[in-house]
DRENBA-432713 format. One record per residue (C-alpha): residue number from 0; residue in one letter; x, y, z. Coordinates in nm, 3 decimals. Layout:
<atoms>
<atom n="NUM" res="A" xx="X" yy="Y" zz="Z"/>
...
</atoms>
This chain:
<atoms>
<atom n="0" res="M" xx="0.000" yy="0.000" zz="0.000"/>
<atom n="1" res="D" xx="0.135" yy="0.343" zz="-0.089"/>
<atom n="2" res="T" xx="0.212" yy="0.602" zz="0.176"/>
<atom n="3" res="T" xx="-0.054" yy="0.843" zz="0.046"/>
<atom n="4" res="R" xx="-0.336" yy="0.590" zz="0.095"/>
<atom n="5" res="T" xx="-0.212" yy="0.515" zz="0.447"/>
<atom n="6" res="E" xx="-0.208" yy="0.885" zz="0.534"/>
<atom n="7" res="D" xx="-0.555" yy="0.928" zz="0.386"/>
<atom n="8" res="F" xx="-0.683" yy="0.639" zz="0.597"/>
<atom n="9" res="E" xx="-0.539" yy="0.788" zz="0.915"/>
<atom n="10" res="R" xx="-0.719" yy="1.114" zz="0.841"/>
<atom n="11" res="E" xx="-1.044" yy="0.922" zz="0.806"/>
<atom n="12" res="R" xx="-0.988" yy="0.703" zz="1.113"/>
<atom n="13" res="P" xx="-1.144" yy="0.938" zz="1.378"/>
<atom n="14" res="R" xx="-1.459" yy="0.980" zz="1.168"/>
<atom n="15" res="L" xx="-1.487" yy="0.607" zz="1.108"/>
<atom n="16" res="V" xx="-1.439" yy="0.526" zz="1.477"/>
<atom n="17" res="G" xx="-1.708" yy="0.783" zz="1.562"/>
<atom n="18" res="L" xx="-1.949" yy="0.629" zz="1.311"/>
<atom n="19" res="A" xx="-1.883" yy="0.273" zz="1.429"/>
<atom n="20" res="T" xx="-1.918" yy="0.380" zz="1.794"/>
<atom n="21" res="R" xx="-2.258" yy="0.531" zz="1.721"/>
<atom n="22" res="V" xx="-2.376" yy="0.215" zz="1.545"/>
<atom n="23" res="L" xx="-2.229" yy="-0.041" zz="1.786"/>
<atom n="24" res="G" xx="-2.243" yy="0.152" zz="2.113"/>
<atom n="25" res="D" xx="-1.897" yy="0.031" zz="2.211"/>
<atom n="26" res="H" xx="-1.583" yy="0.235" zz="2.147"/>
<atom n="27" res="A" xx="-1.340" yy="-0.055" zz="2.180"/>
<atom n="28" res="E" xx="-1.547" yy="-0.266" zz="1.941"/>
<atom n="29" res="A" xx="-1.563" yy="0.029" zz="1.702"/>
<atom n="30" res="E" xx="-1.185" yy="0.058" zz="1.699"/>
<atom n="31" res="D" xx="-1.165" yy="-0.313" zz="1.619"/>
<atom n="32" res="I" xx="-1.407" yy="-0.268" zz="1.328"/>
<atom n="33" res="V" xx="-1.205" yy="0.023" zz="1.188"/>
<atom n="34" res="Q" xx="-0.889" yy="-0.185" zz="1.214"/>
<atom n="35" res="H" xx="-1.063" yy="-0.453" zz="1.008"/>
<atom n="36" res="A" xx="-1.154" yy="-0.184" zz="0.753"/>
<atom n="37" res="W" xx="-0.784" yy="-0.096" zz="0.738"/>
<atom n="38" res="L" xx="-0.700" yy="-0.461" zz="0.670"/>
<atom n="39" res="R" xx="-0.958" yy="-0.468" zz="0.389"/>
<atom n="40" res="L" xx="-0.801" yy="-0.157" zz="0.241"/>
<atom n="41" res="H" xx="-0.454" yy="-0.299" zz="0.280"/>
<atom n="42" res="G" xx="-0.560" yy="-0.617" zz="0.102"/>
<atom n="43" res="T" xx="-0.708" yy="-0.457" zz="-0.210"/>
<atom n="44" res="D" xx="-0.521" yy="-0.327" zz="-0.513"/>
<atom n="45" res="T" xx="-0.831" yy="-0.209" zz="-0.698"/>
<atom n="46" res="D" xx="-0.857" yy="0.160" zz="-0.783"/>
<atom n="47" res="I" xx="-1.088" yy="0.334" zz="-0.535"/>
<atom n="48" res="E" xx="-1.265" yy="0.638" zz="-0.674"/>
<atom n="49" res="S" xx="-1.351" yy="0.789" zz="-0.336"/>
<atom n="50" res="L" xx="-1.167" yy="0.660" zz="-0.032"/>
<atom n="51" res="P" xx="-1.399" yy="0.827" zz="0.225"/>
<atom n="52" res="A" xx="-1.703" yy="0.669" zz="0.056"/>
<atom n="53" res="W" xx="-1.534" yy="0.328" zz="0.027"/>
<atom n="54" res="L" xx="-1.425" yy="0.331" zz="0.391"/>
<atom n="55" res="T" xx="-1.769" yy="0.445" zz="0.508"/>
<atom n="56" res="T" xx="-1.934" yy="0.158" zz="0.322"/>
<atom n="57" res="V" xx="-1.685" yy="-0.102" zz="0.443"/>
<atom n="58" res="T" xx="-1.700" yy="0.019" zz="0.805"/>
<atom n="59" res="T" xx="-2.079" yy="0.026" zz="0.808"/>
<atom n="60" res="R" xx="-2.109" yy="-0.320" zz="0.654"/>
<atom n="61" res="L" xx="-1.861" yy="-0.459" zz="0.904"/>
<atom n="62" res="C" xx="-2.075" yy="-0.304" zz="1.179"/>
<atom n="63" res="L" xx="-2.381" yy="-0.471" zz="1.026"/>
<atom n="64" res="D" xx="-2.207" yy="-0.807" zz="1.028"/>
<atom n="65" res="R" xx="-2.115" yy="-0.757" zz="1.392"/>
<atom n="66" res="L" xx="-2.471" yy="-0.658" zz="1.484"/>
<atom n="67" res="R" xx="-2.619" yy="-0.952" zz="1.296"/>
<atom n="68" res="S" xx="-2.388" yy="-1.188" zz="1.481"/>
<atom n="69" res="R" xx="-2.548" yy="-1.058" zz="1.801"/>
<atom n="70" res="T" xx="-2.909" yy="-1.060" zz="1.683"/>
<atom n="71" res="P" xx="-3.095" yy="-1.285" zz="1.431"/>
<atom n="72" res="L" xx="-3.182" yy="-1.091" zz="1.117"/>
<atom n="73" res="P" xx="-3.560" yy="-1.037" zz="1.096"/>
<atom n="74" res="H" xx="-3.723" yy="-1.064" zz="0.754"/>
<atom n="75" res="S" xx="-3.843" yy="-0.703" zz="0.777"/>
<atom n="76" res="D" xx="-3.481" yy="-0.594" zz="0.808"/>
<atom n="77" res="V" xx="-3.437" yy="-0.674" zz="0.439"/>
<atom n="78" res="E" xx="-3.758" yy="-0.526" zz="0.299"/>
<atom n="79" res="P" xx="-3.986" yy="-0.364" zz="0.558"/>
<atom n="80" res="P" xx="-4.361" yy="-0.386" zz="0.498"/>
<atom n="81" res="D" xx="-4.566" yy="-0.074" zz="0.434"/>
<atom n="82" res="T" xx="-4.618" yy="0.131" zz="0.747"/>
<atom n="83" res="T" xx="-4.845" yy="0.416" zz="0.841"/>
<atom n="84" res="P" xx="-4.694" yy="0.744" zz="0.710"/>
<atom n="85" res="D" xx="-4.489" yy="0.917" zz="0.975"/>
<atom n="86" res="V" xx="-4.527" yy="1.295" zz="0.964"/>
<atom n="87" res="A" xx="-4.193" yy="1.322" zz="1.143"/>
<atom n="88" res="D" xx="-4.028" yy="1.075" zz="0.905"/>
<atom n="89" res="D" xx="-3.724" yy="1.288" zz="0.836"/>
<atom n="90" res="V" xx="-3.706" yy="1.488" zz="1.157"/>
<atom n="91" res="V" xx="-3.350" yy="1.466" zz="1.281"/>
<atom n="92" res="L" xx="-3.312" yy="1.357" zz="1.641"/>
<atom n="93" res="A" xx="-3.009" yy="1.352" zz="1.870"/>
<atom n="94" res="D" xx="-2.661" yy="1.385" zz="1.723"/>
<atom n="95" res="T" xx="-2.494" yy="1.299" zz="2.053"/>
<atom n="96" res="V" xx="-2.551" yy="0.940" zz="2.161"/>
<atom n="97" res="G" xx="-2.582" yy="0.940" zz="2.538"/>
<atom n="98" res="V" xx="-2.649" yy="0.652" zz="2.773"/>
<atom n="99" res="A" xx="-3.028" yy="0.684" zz="2.745"/>
<atom n="100" res="L" xx="-3.024" yy="0.697" zz="2.366"/>
<atom n="101" res="Q" xx="-2.782" yy="0.408" zz="2.337"/>
<atom n="102" res="T" xx="-3.005" yy="0.194" zz="2.558"/>
<atom n="103" res="V" xx="-3.292" yy="0.248" zz="2.314"/>
<atom n="104" res="I" xx="-3.075" yy="0.200" zz="2.005"/>
<atom n="105" res="D" xx="-2.957" yy="-0.133" zz="2.143"/>
<atom n="106" res="R" xx="-3.315" yy="-0.259" zz="2.101"/>
<atom n="107" res="L" xx="-3.328" yy="-0.178" zz="1.729"/>
<atom n="108" res="S" xx="-3.272" yy="-0.433" zz="1.454"/>
<atom n="109" res="P" xx="-2.937" yy="-0.402" zz="1.269"/>
<atom n="110" res="G" xx="-3.095" yy="-0.236" zz="0.965"/>
<atom n="111" res="E" xx="-3.299" yy="0.005" zz="1.175"/>
<atom n="112" res="R" xx="-2.994" yy="0.091" zz="1.379"/>
<atom n="113" res="V" xx="-2.774" yy="0.165" zz="1.078"/>
<atom n="114" res="A" xx="-3.042" yy="0.362" zz="0.892"/>
<atom n="115" res="F" xx="-3.124" yy="0.570" zz="1.200"/>
<atom n="116" res="V" xx="-2.764" yy="0.650" zz="1.292"/>
<atom n="117" res="L" xx="-2.647" yy="0.724" zz="0.937"/>
<atom n="118" res="H" xx="-2.944" yy="0.947" zz="0.858"/>
<atom n="119" res="D" xx="-3.027" yy="1.116" zz="1.187"/>
<atom n="120" res="S" xx="-2.676" yy="1.149" zz="1.330"/>
<atom n="121" res="F" xx="-2.465" yy="1.181" zz="1.016"/>
<atom n="122" res="G" xx="-2.707" yy="1.324" zz="0.760"/>
<atom n="123" res="F" xx="-2.664" yy="1.058" zz="0.488"/>
<atom n="124" res="D" xx="-2.942" yy="1.053" zz="0.229"/>
<atom n="125" res="F" xx="-3.155" yy="0.743" zz="0.188"/>
<atom n="126" res="A" xx="-3.013" yy="0.653" zz="-0.153"/>
<atom n="127" res="T" xx="-2.669" yy="0.628" zz="0.007"/>
<atom n="128" res="I" xx="-2.800" yy="0.429" zz="0.304"/>
<atom n="129" res="A" xx="-2.986" yy="0.197" zz="0.066"/>
<atom n="130" res="A" xx="-2.663" yy="0.127" zz="-0.124"/>
<atom n="131" res="I" xx="-2.487" yy="0.034" zz="0.200"/>
<atom n="132" res="L" xx="-2.777" yy="-0.186" zz="0.318"/>
<atom n="133" res="D" xx="-2.828" yy="-0.333" zz="-0.030"/>
<atom n="134" res="T" xx="-3.195" yy="-0.240" zz="-0.037"/>
<atom n="135" res="S" xx="-3.412" yy="0.033" zz="-0.189"/>
<atom n="136" res="P" xx="-3.425" yy="0.399" zz="-0.075"/>
<atom n="137" res="A" xx="-3.792" yy="0.352" zz="0.021"/>
<atom n="138" res="A" xx="-3.703" yy="0.053" zz="0.239"/>
<atom n="139" res="A" xx="-3.415" yy="0.245" zz="0.399"/>
<atom n="140" res="R" xx="-3.653" yy="0.531" zz="0.476"/>
<atom n="141" res="K" xx="-3.897" yy="0.290" zz="0.641"/>
<atom n="142" res="L" xx="-3.621" yy="0.139" zz="0.851"/>
<atom n="143" res="A" xx="-3.519" yy="0.484" zz="0.977"/>
<atom n="144" res="S" xx="-3.880" yy="0.582" zz="1.038"/>
<atom n="145" res="R" xx="-3.948" yy="0.268" zz="1.237"/>
<atom n="146" res="A" xx="-3.630" yy="0.319" zz="1.439"/>
<atom n="147" res="R" xx="-3.719" yy="0.681" zz="1.501"/>
<atom n="148" res="A" xx="-4.061" yy="0.583" zz="1.634"/>
<atom n="149" res="K" xx="-3.899" yy="0.339" zz="1.877"/>
<atom n="150" res="V" xx="-3.640" yy="0.594" zz="1.985"/>
<atom n="151" res="R" xx="-3.893" yy="0.870" zz="2.040"/>
<atom n="152" res="G" xx="-4.126" yy="0.642" zz="2.233"/>
<atom n="153" res="P" xx="-4.505" yy="0.688" zz="2.259"/>
<atom n="154" res="V" xx="-4.608" yy="1.051" zz="2.257"/>
<atom n="155" res="T" xx="-4.922" yy="1.200" zz="2.410"/>
<atom n="156" res="G" xx="-5.083" yy="1.475" zz="2.208"/>
<atom n="157" res="S" xx="-4.907" yy="1.648" zz="1.923"/>
<atom n="158" res="R" xx="-4.597" yy="1.732" zz="2.123"/>
<atom n="159" res="G" xx="-4.661" yy="1.592" zz="2.465"/>
<atom n="160" res="G" xx="-4.459" yy="1.381" zz="2.703"/>
<atom n="161" res="A" xx="-4.360" yy="1.022" zz="2.656"/>
<atom n="162" res="A" xx="-4.350" yy="0.705" zz="2.855"/>
<atom n="163" res="D" xx="-4.010" yy="0.602" zz="2.730"/>
<atom n="164" res="G" xx="-3.775" yy="0.651" zz="2.437"/>
<atom n="165" res="L" xx="-3.608" yy="0.989" zz="2.396"/>
<atom n="166" res="A" xx="-3.912" yy="1.212" zz="2.428"/>
<atom n="167" res="T" xx="-3.810" yy="1.284" zz="2.786"/>
<atom n="168" res="R" xx="-3.480" yy="1.432" zz="2.662"/>
<atom n="169" res="P" xx="-3.520" yy="1.802" zz="2.574"/>
<atom n="170" res="T" xx="-3.437" yy="1.870" zz="2.211"/>
<atom n="171" res="R" xx="-3.154" yy="2.117" zz="2.182"/>
<atom n="172" res="D" xx="-3.233" yy="2.436" zz="1.992"/>
<atom n="173" res="W" xx="-2.952" yy="2.379" zz="1.742"/>
<atom n="174" res="E" xx="-3.093" yy="2.034" zz="1.663"/>
<atom n="175" res="V" xx="-3.428" yy="2.189" zz="1.572"/>
<atom n="176" res="V" xx="-3.268" yy="2.467" zz="1.365"/>
<atom n="177" res="D" xx="-3.040" yy="2.231" zz="1.175"/>
<atom n="178" res="A" xx="-3.317" yy="1.977" zz="1.119"/>
<atom n="179" res="F" xx="-3.543" yy="2.253" zz="0.985"/>
<atom n="180" res="M" xx="-3.279" yy="2.385" zz="0.744"/>
<atom n="181" res="A" xx="-3.191" yy="2.031" zz="0.630"/>
<atom n="182" res="A" xx="-3.559" yy="1.962" zz="0.556"/>
<atom n="183" res="S" xx="-3.574" yy="2.293" zz="0.368"/>
<atom n="184" res="R" xx="-3.276" yy="2.203" zz="0.149"/>
<atom n="185" res="E" xx="-3.410" yy="1.853" zz="0.084"/>
<atom n="186" res="G" xx="-3.759" yy="1.976" zz="-0.003"/>
<atom n="187" res="D" xx="-3.922" yy="1.769" zz="0.272"/>
<atom n="188" res="F" xx="-4.254" yy="1.941" zz="0.332"/>
<atom n="189" res="D" xx="-4.378" yy="1.692" zz="0.594"/>
<atom n="190" res="A" xx="-4.061" yy="1.727" zz="0.800"/>
<atom n="191" res="L" xx="-4.093" yy="2.106" zz="0.790"/>
<atom n="192" res="L" xx="-4.452" yy="2.081" zz="0.910"/>
<atom n="193" res="A" xx="-4.348" yy="1.852" zz="1.196"/>
<atom n="194" res="L" xx="-4.091" yy="2.107" zz="1.311"/>
<atom n="195" res="L" xx="-4.327" yy="2.407" zz="1.307"/>
<atom n="196" res="A" xx="-4.570" yy="2.507" zz="1.580"/>
<atom n="197" res="P" xx="-4.932" yy="2.542" zz="1.456"/>
<atom n="198" res="Q" xx="-4.927" yy="2.920" zz="1.506"/>
<atom n="199" res="A" xx="-4.574" yy="2.972" zz="1.375"/>
<atom n="200" res="R" xx="-4.499" yy="3.311" zz="1.223"/>
<atom n="201" res="I" xx="-4.231" yy="3.474" zz="1.009"/>
<atom n="202" res="T" xx="-4.151" yy="3.842" zz="1.053"/>
<atom n="203" res="A" xx="-3.870" yy="4.063" zz="0.925"/>
<atom n="204" res="D" xx="-3.688" yy="4.380" zz="1.022"/>
<atom n="205" res="A" xx="-3.684" yy="4.681" zz="0.790"/>
<atom n="206" res="A" xx="-3.336" yy="4.605" zz="0.657"/>
<atom n="207" res="A" xx="-3.435" yy="4.250" zz="0.562"/>
<atom n="208" res="I" xx="-3.755" yy="4.367" zz="0.394"/>
<atom n="209" res="A" xx="-3.545" yy="4.606" zz="0.188"/>
<atom n="210" res="T" xx="-3.346" yy="4.307" zz="0.056"/>
<atom n="211" res="G" xx="-3.665" yy="4.139" zz="-0.066"/>
<atom n="212" res="T" xx="-3.761" yy="3.906" zz="0.220"/>
<atom n="213" res="P" xx="-4.132" yy="3.872" zz="0.304"/>
<atom n="214" res="E" xx="-4.255" yy="4.110" zz="0.571"/>
<atom n="215" res="R" xx="-4.475" yy="3.848" zz="0.732"/>
<atom n="216" res="I" xx="-4.594" yy="3.488" zz="0.683"/>
<atom n="217" res="D" xx="-4.844" yy="3.328" zz="0.920"/>
<atom n="218" res="G" xx="-4.919" yy="2.958" zz="0.971"/>
<atom n="219" res="R" xx="-4.701" yy="2.652" zz="0.954"/>
<atom n="220" res="R" xx="-4.828" yy="2.529" zz="0.616"/>
<atom n="221" res="E" xx="-4.752" yy="2.865" zz="0.460"/>
<atom n="222" res="I" xx="-4.407" yy="2.876" zz="0.621"/>
<atom n="223" res="A" xx="-4.333" yy="2.517" zz="0.520"/>
<atom n="224" res="G" xx="-4.433" yy="2.602" zz="0.164"/>
<atom n="225" res="F" xx="-4.204" yy="2.906" zz="0.163"/>
<atom n="226" res="F" xx="-3.902" yy="2.706" zz="0.285"/>
<atom n="227" res="D" xx="-3.980" yy="2.385" zz="0.092"/>
<atom n="228" res="G" xx="-3.680" yy="2.316" zz="-0.135"/>
<atom n="229" res="S" xx="-3.510" yy="2.649" zz="-0.062"/>
<atom n="230" res="A" xx="-3.232" yy="2.776" zz="0.166"/>
<atom n="231" res="H" xx="-2.957" yy="2.590" zz="-0.022"/>
<atom n="232" res="A" xx="-2.715" yy="2.881" zz="0.032"/>
<atom n="233" res="A" xx="-2.787" yy="2.920" zz="0.403"/>
<atom n="234" res="V" xx="-2.524" yy="2.814" zz="0.656"/>
<atom n="235" res="A" xx="-2.538" yy="2.737" zz="1.028"/>
<atom n="236" res="V" xx="-2.448" yy="3.033" zz="1.251"/>
<atom n="237" res="L" xx="-2.450" yy="3.166" zz="1.604"/>
<atom n="238" res="V" xx="-2.566" yy="3.514" zz="1.697"/>
<atom n="239" res="D" xx="-2.537" yy="3.628" zz="2.058"/>
<atom n="240" res="G" xx="-2.508" yy="3.261" zz="2.157"/>
<atom n="241" res="R" xx="-2.829" yy="3.156" zz="1.978"/>
<atom n="242" res="P" xx="-2.820" yy="2.896" zz="1.698"/>
<atom n="243" res="G" xx="-2.957" yy="3.016" zz="1.370"/>
<atom n="244" res="S" xx="-2.893" yy="3.017" zz="0.998"/>
<atom n="245" res="A" xx="-2.787" yy="3.290" zz="0.759"/>
<atom n="246" res="W" xx="-2.757" yy="3.363" zz="0.390"/>
<atom n="247" res="F" xx="-2.400" yy="3.456" zz="0.303"/>
<atom n="248" res="H" xx="-2.272" yy="3.638" zz="-0.004"/>
<atom n="249" res="R" xx="-1.900" yy="3.666" zz="-0.077"/>
<atom n="250" res="G" xx="-1.813" yy="3.553" zz="0.272"/>
<atom n="251" res="E" xx="-2.039" yy="3.801" zz="0.453"/>
<atom n="252" res="A" xx="-2.369" yy="3.737" zz="0.629"/>
<atom n="253" res="K" xx="-2.647" yy="3.923" zz="0.447"/>
<atom n="254" res="V" xx="-2.968" yy="3.794" zz="0.607"/>
<atom n="255" res="L" xx="-2.999" yy="3.613" zz="0.941"/>
<atom n="256" res="F" xx="-3.275" yy="3.359" zz="1.002"/>
<atom n="257" res="D" xx="-3.332" yy="3.417" zz="1.373"/>
<atom n="258" res="F" xx="-3.529" yy="3.125" zz="1.521"/>
<atom n="259" res="T" xx="-3.756" yy="3.119" zz="1.826"/>
<atom n="260" res="I" xx="-3.770" yy="2.761" zz="1.956"/>
<atom n="261" res="E" xx="-4.021" yy="2.650" zz="2.217"/>
<atom n="262" res="G" xx="-4.097" yy="2.294" zz="2.320"/>
<atom n="263" res="G" xx="-3.876" yy="2.145" zz="2.050"/>
<atom n="264" res="V" xx="-4.051" yy="2.318" zz="1.759"/>
<atom n="265" res="V" xx="-4.011" yy="2.645" zz="1.568"/>
<atom n="266" res="R" xx="-4.242" yy="2.910" zz="1.708"/>
<atom n="267" res="G" xx="-4.114" yy="3.191" zz="1.492"/>
<atom n="268" res="I" xx="-3.845" yy="3.302" zz="1.246"/>
<atom n="269" res="T" xx="-3.735" yy="3.661" zz="1.206"/>
<atom n="270" res="F" xx="-3.538" yy="3.768" zz="0.901"/>
<atom n="271" res="R" xx="-3.279" yy="4.021" zz="1.015"/>
<atom n="272" res="A" xx="-3.038" yy="4.224" zz="0.805"/>
<atom n="273" res="D" xx="-2.942" yy="4.502" zz="1.046"/>
<atom n="274" res="P" xx="-2.566" yy="4.555" zz="0.983"/>
<atom n="275" res="E" xx="-2.484" yy="4.587" zz="1.352"/>
<atom n="276" res="L" xx="-2.651" yy="4.253" zz="1.428"/>
<atom n="277" res="L" xx="-2.496" yy="4.081" zz="1.126"/>
<atom n="278" res="G" xx="-2.157" yy="4.188" zz="1.255"/>
<atom n="279" res="R" xx="-2.209" yy="3.956" zz="1.553"/>
<atom n="280" res="V" xx="-2.295" yy="3.653" zz="1.340"/>
<atom n="281" res="T" xx="-2.037" yy="3.374" zz="1.344"/>
<atom n="282" res="R" xx="-2.037" yy="3.047" zz="1.154"/>
<atom n="283" res="R" xx="-2.080" yy="2.718" zz="1.335"/>
<atom n="284" res="E" xx="-2.069" yy="2.355" zz="1.222"/>
<atom n="285" res="D" xx="-2.398" yy="2.216" zz="1.096"/>
<atom n="286" res="L" xx="-2.371" yy="1.851" zz="1.208"/>
<atom n="287" res="R" xx="-2.632" yy="1.750" zz="0.950"/>
<atom n="288" res="R" xx="-2.405" yy="1.838" zz="0.658"/>
<atom n="289" res="R" xx="-2.114" yy="1.596" zz="0.641"/>
<atom n="290" res="P" xx="-1.876" yy="1.642" zz="0.347"/>
<atom n="291" res="V" xx="-1.837" yy="1.268" zz="0.298"/>
<atom n="292" res="T" xx="-2.202" yy="1.232" zz="0.192"/>
<atom n="293" res="S" xx="-2.132" yy="1.403" zz="-0.139"/>
<atom n="294" res="A" xx="-1.870" yy="1.142" zz="-0.217"/>
<atom n="295" res="L" xx="-2.108" yy="0.849" zz="-0.176"/>
<atom n="296" res="P" xx="-2.327" yy="0.705" zz="-0.454"/>
<atom n="297" res="R" xx="-2.654" yy="0.893" zz="-0.506"/>
<atom n="298" res="S" xx="-2.838" yy="0.673" zz="-0.756"/>
<atom n="299" res="S" xx="-3.211" yy="0.619" zz="-0.707"/>
<atom n="300" res="S" xx="-3.138" yy="0.250" zz="-0.663"/>
<atom n="301" res="P" xx="-2.814" yy="0.092" zz="-0.549"/>
<atom n="302" res="R" xx="-2.845" yy="-0.159" zz="-0.831"/>
<atom n="303" res="E" xx="-2.857" yy="0.099" zz="-1.112"/>
<atom n="304" res="T" xx="-2.492" yy="0.203" zz="-1.082"/>
<atom n="305" res="P" xx="-2.289" yy="-0.076" zz="-0.922"/>
<atom n="306" res="P" xx="-1.967" yy="0.033" zz="-0.751"/>
<atom n="307" res="R" xx="-1.638" yy="-0.033" zz="-0.920"/>
<atom n="308" res="E" xx="-1.553" yy="-0.272" zz="-0.640"/>
<atom n="309" res="D" xx="-1.769" yy="-0.448" zz="-0.385"/>
<atom n="310" res="P" xx="-1.610" yy="-0.351" zz="-0.052"/>
<atom n="311" res="R" xx="-1.714" yy="-0.686" zz="0.094"/>
</atoms>
């Protein structure tokens, strides 16, 4: 193996260990899996178009093998049956896997576990997850949806408490903001609706209105329609310690999307373009946008464009 490939692997190692730890729930086991991925890489002389994508696929499939050795593979893990539509199907949950979350994840099937972690923690699209699981994007979506329902636990009312799952864990404001902006970019109307309070409202300051933003939008359906498929140029920011998003032009923040979050949903968004306020805007990492995702296959079906090499 050439020195360059070794160096590239070492740069990827922390990310791969993090991914495997999320899936397996055991850091030592994750390090063992990544070492096996290294041995796979060391043993192949085939040209690899994208090393991050190849390593992600190999590491995830090794995790799947490890999970399946623990738990018998249910039939639904291969092709889940139709389920009742989940209005929160693409709502992103916790990025940080704590003890409570890991306890719930441990009860998921291998496919559910991988689909949930890759999508909700690492932001992979369902076409990519389907390619890794060797199934269809629709089936991968169902796996994640089913896992999400188990993780959230039963909910009373539209946004009430829960008997178990993660509903007892307060959703962090940045999780809601980043999930909302991810749903906006992906054109996921149902996810936007799920993240908006019924009486949600958009307002704007005078400077923002002067740039062409709407002065006011009332109602979550109207707001979801406005954001549906938009906000591709917006980036994650902080302003006065609050998480938000902003449209940048030539490296400068031009319009801030200032969120009001209550009870884990968006109560309001204010478009702000006051220069003094924009001067306090700083970029932050949006954990839903991982650069490696763009390197992975994005075909509508994993069987339409087979990889140059099967990492198995």
